[in-house]
N, C-alpha and C positions, 0 to 999 in steps of 0.2 A: 179191701175197700176202706176208704176214709169216710166216716160217718160223723156228721155234725148236727147238733141240736141247737137251734137258734130261735129267737123270737123277734118280732117286728113291733116296735113301739106303736101303741095305739090300735093294734089289730089283734084279734084272737088268732090262734094258730090256724083255725079253720078258714077265717077270712083271708089270711095271707096265702094259704095254700090255694084257695079258690082263685085269687088274683094271679098267682103265678101260673096256675093251670090255664087261665085265659090267655096267657102269653106263650103257651105251648111247653111249659116246664112242669115236669112231674116231680112232686115232693109228697111226703107223707106228713101227717099231723096227728097229734094226740098225746096220750100219756105212755104208750108202749108198754102197758102193764106195770109201769113204775110209778104207781099212784102216789105212794109215800114220798118218793124222791121228788116228784113234781110238786107235791104239796109243800115240802120243805124248801124248795126253790122258789116258792111263791108263784107257781105257774098252774093255776087251777084248770086252765084250758090246754095244758100241755105245751108242746113246742113243735116247730117244724123239724123234720128229719131230712137232711140232705145227704145223699150218698154219691160219692165221686169215686170212680174206679178207673182202672188202667185204660179202658177203651173210650173214656170221655176225652174229647179233644180240648185243647186250651181254649178254643173259641166257645165251646159249650160252657165251660167253667166261667169264662168272662161274661157270657150272656146271662148266666144265673146270678153272678155277682152284681151285674148292672141292674137286673130286674129287682133284686133285693134292695139295692140302693134306691131305686125309684119308688119303692113302697114306703120308704121312711119319710 
């Protein structure tokens, strides 16, 4: 599985995750028990965690990327 940690400018990771959930997209948010890493990265609210795996379709990935773009 490919896992990505991203942030959305102007939104906390919780706000971004909530907005994506409203569009039917499931992502995780938080510090993932990597509190020191997130602190050093300047991410006190953590990050979004996006998981893409072999059974995700290209259309699903495109929908996720479009939704992220719309949040910016």
